C-alpha positions in Angstrom: 31.9 25.2 39.6 28.0 24.9 40.0 26.6 25.7 37.6 23.1 27.5 38.1 19.2 27.4 35.7 18.0 30.6 35.3 15.0 29.0 35.1 14.0 26.3 37.0 11.8 25.3 34.1 14.0 23.4 31.0 11.6 23.7 28.8 13.0 27.3 28.8 16.2 25.7 27.4 13.9 24.0 24.4 12.3 27.7 23.0 12.9 28.8 20.3 12.5 33.3 19.8 14.2 35.8 18.0 18.1 35.0 18.4 17.2 31.6 18.4 15.0 30.9 15.9 14.9 27.3 15.5 12.0 27.3 13.9 13.6 29.2 10.8 13.7 27.3 7.6 17.3 27.2 7.2 17.9 26.2 11.0 15.5 23.0 10.0 17.2 22.5 7.3 20.5 22.3 8.6 19.5 20.5 12.0 17.7 17.3 9.7 20.9 17.6 7.3 23.0 17.3 10.6 21.6 14.5 12.3 21.0 12.2 8.9 22.8 8.9 9.8 23.0 9.6 13.7 22.4 7.2 16.2 21.4 9.3 19.4 20.8 12.7 20.6 24.3 12.9 21.9 25.9 11.8 18.5 24.3 14.5 17.0 25.0 17.7 19.5 28.7 16.5 18.6 28.1 17.0 15.1 26.3 20.1 15.9 28.7 21.0 18.2 31.3 20.0 15.3 30.1 21.8 12.9 29.3 25.0 13.9 33.3 25.4 15.7 34.3 23.7 12.2 31.7 25.1 9.0 31.5 28.6 10.6 34.2 30.3 10.9 35.3 32.6 13.6 34.6 36.5 12.4 37.7 38.1 14.3 40.4 35.0 13.2 39.0 34.6 9.5 38.7 38.9 9.1 35.4 38.9 8.0 33.8 41.9 9.1 30.4 41.1 8.9 28.7 40.8 13.0 25.7 38.5 13.2 23.6 37.9 16.2 20.5 35.5 15.3 21.1 31.5 15.0 20.0 31.5 11.0 21.6 34.3 9.8 24.6 32.7 11.3 24.3 29.5 9.8 22.9 31.8 6.3 26.4 33.7 6.1 28.9 31.4 7.8 30.7 34.2 10.3 29.7 35.0 13.7 32.4 36.3 16.6 31.6 33.6 19.9 28.4 34.4 21.2 27.0 34.3 17.3 28.2 30.8 17.5 26.7 30.0 20.6 23.2 31.7 19.3 23.8 28.9 16.4 24.7 25.8 18.0 21.8 26.6 21.1 18.8 26.5 17.5 20.4 23.6 16.0 20.7 21.4 19.2 17.0 22.6 20.5 15.5 22.1 16.7 16.8 18.9 17.8 15.2 19.3 21.8 18.6 19.3 23.8 18.1 21.7 26.4 20.9 24.3 26.1 21.3 26.9 28.3 23.8 30.1 27.1 26.7 30.8 29.3 29.2 33.0 29.9 33.2 33.7 31.0 34.4 36.6 31.4 38.2 37.3 30.3 38.9 40.6 30.4 35.6 40.9 28.5 32.4 38.5 28.2 32.9 35.7 25.5 29.8 33.4 24.7 29.4 29.8 24.7 26.9 26.8 25.7 25.7 24.2 28.0 24.1 20.8 26.7 21.6 18.6 29.6 22.6 15.8 29.1 23.0 12.4 31.9 21.0 14.7 34.5 23.2 17.6 34.9 24.8 20.7 32.6 27.8 19.8 30.2 29.6 23.5 28.9 30.4 23.7 25.6 32.0 25.9 23.5 32.5 26.3 19.8 34.2 30.1 19.4 36.2 27.8 16.1 40.2 26.6 17.6 43.6 27.8 15.8 46.8 27.7 17.2 46.7 27.5 21.5 42.9 26.8 21.3 41.6 23.5 20.9 37.6 23.2 21.7 36.4 20.0 22.0 32.6 18.7 22.9 32.7 16.5 25.9 30.9 14.7 28.5 33.9 14.0 30.6 35.3 16.6 32.1 35.4 20.2 30.1 37.9 20.9 26.8 36.9 24.8 26.2 38.4 27.7 24.1 39.6 29.2 27.2 40.3 28.4 30.8 39.8 31.6 33.2 43.1 32.5 34.6 41.6 34.0 38.4 45.0 36.0 39.2 44.0 37.8 36.8 40.6 38.8 37.7 39.3 36.4 34.3 36.2 34.5 36.4 34.0 31.7 35.1 29.8 32.6 35.7 27.8 29.9 36.7 24.9 31.8 35.9 22.8 29.3 32.8 20.5 31.0 30.6 17.3 30.5 28.0 18.2 33.8 25.8 21.4 35.6 24.9 22.3 38.1 28.1 20.8 42.0 27.3 24.5 42.9 27.0 25.4 40.8 24.4 22.7 41.1 22.5 22.4 45.1 22.6 26.3 44.4 21.9 25.4 42.8 18.3 22.5 44.5 17.8 24.3 48.2 18.3 27.9 46.5 16.1 28.3 48.2 12.2 30.9 45.8 12.3 33.2 44.5 13.8 36.4 46.5 14.6 33.1 48.0 16.4 32.4 45.5 17.9 35.5 45.0 19.3 35.2 48.1 20.3 31.9 47.9 22.8 32.2 44.4 24.0 30.8 43.8 27.3 32.8 43.5 30.2 30.3 42.7 32.9 26.9 41.2 32.7 
């Protein structure tokens, strides 16, 4: 699949905003801690990916009812759904000057992940969190995502790489008082 940058200016994929708040002290502290002892930006990206995938619980898997959406809140509360975890990873990577996009799949509902820019190209990564049947890994050598869309079921990858969270995703997260409500209102289209 050919990935398409929504914004041709690569600096847009390094920007901070209300969601990917990589200037927040907690994001900066976490990025600095994760960067200690790593050799290069690729190794840092892998360490940050593993941290978000493994140390931040997917709230559905853990039964946590809280809804987080801002990267700093995800890191503070250590919980979030796929979109929130993607926001946290994007903030950690952008904090270390690694261009990072938000991207999505349609799997009956919209699923969120990220793409990182290395070796002159974009590589999708899914920090959703592993569980039985899900084994996502950081990779530049072929995708190791949590889910592979089934075209026969109408599932598909969205090729657009967004510099900011998609409004449909952000609206669903912001308006949900708890995860059960969010689960009933997950976006089905972008």
